[in-house]
ROVOPA-746315 format. One record per residue (C-alpha): residue in three letters; z, x, y; residue number from 1. Coordinates in steps of 0.5 Angstrom, whole numbers, plus 500, padded with zeros to 3 digits. Each point is the difference from the previous one (the first is absolute). Layout:
SITE  resn    Z    X    Y  resi
SITE   ala    Z    X    Y   NUM
...
// end
This chain:
SITE  resn    Z    X    Y  resi
SITE   met  927  162  545     1
SITE   ser  507  501  497     2
SITE   glu  504  498  506     3
SITE   tyr  497  493  499     4
SITE   gly  505  498  495     5
SITE   thr  506  500  505     6
SITE   phe  497  494  503     7
SITE   gly  495  497  495     8
SITE   asn  493  500  501     9
SITE   tyr  496  495  504    10
SITE   gly  499  496  494    11
SITE   gly  507  499  498    12
SITE   asn  503  501  507    13
SITE   tyr  495  495  504    14
SITE   gly  498  496  494    15
SITE   asp  493  499  498    16
SITE   gly  495  503  505    17
SITE   gly  505  502  505    18
SITE   phe  504  494  501    19
SITE   ala  507  498  498    20
SITE   asn  503  494  497    21
SITE   thr  507  503  498    22
SITE   gly  499  506  505    23
SITE   tyr  500  496  506    24
SITE   gln  506  496  498    25
SITE   gly  504  506  502    26
SITE   gly  495  504  504    27
SITE   gly  504  500  507    28
SITE   phe  500  492  501    29
SITE   asn  507  497  501    30
SITE   asn  502  493  500    31
SITE   glu  506  497  502    32
SITE   gly  505  498  495    33
SITE   glu  497  505  495    34
SITE   ser  505  503  495    35
SITE   gln  503  507  501    36
SITE   ser  496  502  493    37
SITE   thr  494  498  503    38
SITE   lys  501  504  507    39
SITE   gln  502  506  496    40
SITE   gln  493  499  496    41
SITE   val  496  500  507    42
SITE   arg  504  506  502    43
SITE   ser  497  504  494    44
SITE   ser  493  497  500    45
SITE   leu  494  503  503    46
SITE   thr  497  497  506    47
SITE   pro  492  501  501    48
SITE   val  499  502  508    49
SITE   thr  496  504  505    50
SITE   ile  503  505  504    51
SITE   lys  499  496  506    52
SITE   gln  505  495  497    53
SITE   ile  505  506  499    54
SITE   leu  499  502  507    55
SITE   glu  502  493  503    56
SITE   ala  505  499  495    57
SITE   ser  507  499  504    58
SITE   gln  507  501  497    59
SITE   pro  505  495  502    60
SITE   lys  506  503  497    61
SITE   pro  501  508  499    62
SITE   asp  499  502  493    63
SITE   gly  497  493  499    64
SITE   asp  493  498  498    65
SITE   phe  494  500  504    66
SITE   ile  497  494  502    67
SITE   val  493  498  503    68
SITE   asn  496  494  501    69
SITE   asn  505  496  495    70
SITE   val  500  505  495    71
SITE   thr  506  504  497    72
SITE   leu  498  508  499    73
SITE   asn  504  504  496    74
SITE   met  496  503  494    75
SITE   val  493  500  503    76
SITE   ser  493  503  497    77
SITE   phe  494  501  503    78
SITE   ile  493  504  500    79
SITE   gly  498  506  504    80
SITE   val  497  506  501    81
SITE   val  504  507  501    82
SITE   arg  499  503  506    83
SITE   lys  505  506  501    84
SITE   leu  506  503  496    85
SITE   asp  506  504  503    86
SITE   gly  505  503  497    87
SITE   gln  507  499  503    88
SITE   gly  506  503  497    89
SITE   met  501  497  493    90
SITE   ser  495  495  501    91
SITE   ile  492  499  501    92
SITE   val  498  495  505    93
SITE   ile  493  497  499    94
SITE   met  496  496  505    95
SITE   val  496  494  497    96
SITE   glu  496  495  504    97
SITE   asp  496  494  498    98
SITE   gly  496  498  506    99
SITE   thr  505  496  503   100
SITE   gly  505  505  502   101
SITE   ser  504  507  497   102
SITE   ile  506  501  497   103
SITE   glu  504  506  497   104
SITE   val  502  500  493   105
SITE   arg  506  504  498   106
SITE   lys  501  504  493   107
SITE   trp  506  504  499   108
SITE   val  500  506  495   109
SITE   asp  504  500  494   110
SITE   glu  502  508  500   111
SITE   asn  502  499  493   112
SITE   asn  493  498  498   113
SITE   ser  495  503  505   114
SITE   ser  499  503  507   115
SITE   ile  498  499  507   116
SITE   glu  494  504  498   117
SITE   gln  498  497  494   118
SITE   glu  501  493  503   119
SITE   met  495  502  506   120
SITE   glu  495  502  495   121
SITE   lys  500  494  496   122
SITE   tyr  499  495  506   123
SITE   ser  495  505  503   124
SITE   gly  496  497  495   125
SITE   phe  500  493  503   126
SITE   leu  498  502  507   127
SITE   asn  495  495  502   128
SITE   lys  500  496  494   129
SITE   tyr  502  493  499   130
SITE   val  507  499  497   131
SITE   phe  505  494  498   132
SITE   ile  507  501  503   133
SITE   gly  506  496  498   134
SITE   gly  507  501  503   135
SITE   ser  506  498  504   136
SITE   leu  498  499  508   137
SITE   lys  506  504  503   138
SITE   thr  501  503  507   139
SITE   his  500  507  501   140
SITE   met  502  503  507   141
SITE   thr  498  494  503   142
SITE   lys  494  499  497   143
SITE   lys  497  496  494   144
SITE   ser  499  504  494   145
SITE   ile  499  498  492   146
SITE   gln  505  503  496   147
SITE   asn  501  501  492   148
SITE   ala  493  499  500   149
SITE   ala  495  500  494   150
SITE   ile  493  503  502   151
SITE   ser  494  499  495   152
SITE   pro  493  502  501   153
SITE   ile  495  494  500   154
SITE   glu  495  501  494   155
SITE   asp  497  493  501   156
SITE   ser  497  498  506   157
SITE   asn  502  492  498   158
SITE   gln  507  502  501   159
SITE   ile  499  501  508   160
SITE   ile  497  493  500   161
SITE   tyr  505  497  496   162
SITE   his  506  502  504   163
SITE   his  496  498  507   164
SITE   leu  500  493  496   165
SITE   ser  507  500  498   166
SITE   ala  502  502  507   167
SITE   ile  496  494  503   168
SITE   asp  502  495  495   169
SITE   his  508  502  501   170
SITE   his  499  500  508   171
SITE   leu  496  493  500   172
SITE   lys  506  497  495   173
SITE   ser  505  502  505   174
SITE   gln  497  497  506   175
SITE   gly  498  494  496   176
SITE   val  493  500  502   177
SITE   pro  495  496  496   178
SITE   lys  494  502  497   179
SITE   ser  496  498  505   180
SITE   ser  501  503  506   181
SITE   gly  498  500  507   182
SITE   ser  507  500  503   183
SITE   asn  504  505  504   184
SITE   thr  500  507  497   185
SITE   ser  504  503  505   186
SITE   asn  505  502  494   187
SITE   ser  494  504  497   188
SITE   leu  502  506  496   189
SITE   phe  493  503  502   190
SITE   val  498  503  507   191
SITE   lys  495  495  503   192
SITE   asp  495  500  506   193
SITE   asp  502  494  504   194
SITE   ser  494  498  503   195
SITE   ser  498  494  495   196
SITE   asn  492  500  501   197
SITE   ser  499  507  501   198
SITE   leu  495  504  496   199
SITE   val  505  504  496   200
SITE   asp  503  493  498   201
SITE   lys  493  498  498   202
SITE   ile  499  506  496   203
SITE   phe  507  499  496   204
SITE   asp  499  493  498   205
SITE   phe  493  502  497   206
SITE   ile  503  506  496   207
SITE   arg  506  495  498   208
SITE   glu  495  495  498   209
SITE   glu  495  505  496   210
SITE   ser  506  504  497   211
SITE   lys  501  494  495   212
SITE   thr  493  502  497   213
SITE   met  499  507  502   214
SITE   gln  506  503  497   215
SITE   glu  498  507  501   216
SITE   gly  499  499  507   217
SITE   val  496  497  505   218
SITE   pro  494  505  502   219
SITE   leu  500  501  508   220
SITE   gln  492  499  500   221
SITE   phe  501  493  497   222
SITE   ile  505  499  505   223
SITE   ala  496  502  506   224
SITE   gln  494  496  497   225
SITE   lys  503  493  499   226
SITE   leu  504  501  506   227
SITE   gly  493  502  504   228
SITE   ile  504  506  503   229
SITE   glu  498  507  500   230
SITE   gln  503  504  495   231
SITE   asp  503  505  504   232
SITE   val  504  494  504   233
SITE   ala  502  498  493   234
SITE   leu  503  507  498   235
SITE   lys  504  500  507   236
SITE   glu  503  493  499   237
SITE   cys  501  502  492   238
SITE   asn  504  506  502   239
SITE   glu  504  496  505   240
SITE   leu  502  495  494   241
SITE   ile  502  506  496   242
SITE   glu  504  503  506   243
SITE   asn  504  493  500   244
SITE   gly  501  500  493   245
SITE   arg  496  493  499   246
SITE   val  494  503  495   247
SITE   tyr  500  507  496   248
SITE   leu  494  504  497   249
SITE   gly  498  497  494   250
SITE   tyr  498  504  493   251
SITE   asn  493  501  502   252
SITE   asp  498  504  507   253
SITE   gly  499  496  506   254
SITE   gly  503  494  497   255
SITE   tyr  506  496  502   256
SITE   ile  505  495  497   257
SITE   ala  505  496  505   258
SITE   ile  507  500  499   259
// end
């Protein structure tokens, strides 16, 4: 993954195991009284996010930084699946989704070193595959998009988990949420079902708990057996959780991991 060097790998960018110590100091959180040098460091560092956060971000000042849930977004990183490619003039628009939303990533073609055809062929190999993306959050034709992006294929599935954990940790720190939570989650970075005691929530809670020990995914049959429901009912609810971005398929067929 040659382009990972641009932003550092998961060990260096987010700290050991996917969490940052130094990275979080400049990952998009501005405190009053910061020095100018600190603010410049914030602007040049990557903030791990979900696409839902990007789409919900507002831009208080034209050409200024974006803000969502107390987090300043400028340089962002996220992981998603490439779903569509579109050549537009001297740029390629890459549509990426991560279960929480979809966004366009724009790659400009340097005519001196490549052509639109060569770049389309290159990125067509990424279709329907997970990629890591880091770049600048901008607006293009009134739509949010990622500019100056580095795109690298995911070769280690652990990177997906590390990124989600980093994004969650970043979000919780920005909200000042304590580790033991049961508090208001209206500012969540993931789409949720509003009914707290519904079957889908019970399944989600079960998957989240069992994911701690079943890192390859919680089997569908196990979910149905433990919750005393039919397997086809469990499958329907799990599909809803996937559509809402709350769980994703594990590394074994028929298994689920909670985000």
